[in-house]
Steps between C-alpha positions, in 0.01 A plus 500: 500500500629851410447830670474677167163516328489356152358669193218248488413573864504878443280446194247314707507757778435787257221306335349447845527866596346601163208264566464636857513867401364498149797723400565471129857633525586228755358243261710642212812488725424141583475424129830680438678305783360179363659569161839584657631848573813690588573520870488881495119485467515485880653853503229627259231376745677588827305721749690825423453458126131420534445790753649755261290369211186490716568866588533578135178327405302662788629846408445461130138392567451842666707721275472356148266198491425532122823570300426630152679216315722202569708479813869427461691359795876546455758287681207271562707193589267196529174687439367501855394860499318450167307210657402711797391797282292288268338319795368815666141574400537867594742549212387524139819391310431405142837339438829467688850459360758351744856588390834394628854490356555143629385251229425239769220715646246522212421123495449490875287816495274349232459176684405684817260721304377223269134589544563861393720386214202293374269793527738735315553723799858406586820483300861462615794650308876484519651842441709778650275774648768761420450450128120494476316748282157539657375706203529203268445187712257234376143557636531875527643739759456377853245630739745447783869393530602344831868475610545369855878463465629859440777433744657253249523763219831690448320821390137540616463863382653408165260208457193703594613788271487255206138402562207671311388820664178455697546121536340376832761337725507305821854488643654330803851527647657458842784601733665159521852599401658179634381301199779507236253505207334811632655787303233782544376473860338810651524603867148636527171544329580866411827381337298251298264773387794713393663203318185422305405861416141416405290776344196386700507314836186314598641294783824489705552261793744292701477147630753429786626147536750340741807576289398774263224735394325463165382817329221530238392769256201510267472780249572614153832535315 
């Protein structure tokens, strides 16, 4: 007997929790685990990651529940945020594009969001967000662009300056400077506002956690 839980056991546990709660995302996660998945899916579903995404969903439902066009999630990793956004009945999102530079992410995101792929509401792409032209993307200009990983960009103001004027944005960053991959952390919410330089600001907030504070802005480029 081993102390480590097997993939098959985790699959069964998740299926049981899905049956108990009726939560479709848990059922989709169980399906994903059953097919085999990279170990870092555990990071994508850890409590801090889910808390920051839940904060985003709750805030968006109040500030911009009906984006005027497709929603693009950049640096989307395994598509967890997309699943949460499309599952929330308060949000009227016609289509969602989940984009990440890592080519291993798109297949996982599409398995997790298989129901929304089938309905035509979800698509995963592999691309570099720094080179996107949102005036000419397939499906028309987005109604909202979400980037929850601004701290990973080398030049946040430069990236934002290259976006179409007036484009609705939801941005997150943090002050966790101890992470080597974090190149554009901000020390405060005011510093994040200055870094983003949005022409209109509809929401600005901070979510403290044990080791860092996450900042979020919603507004217009």
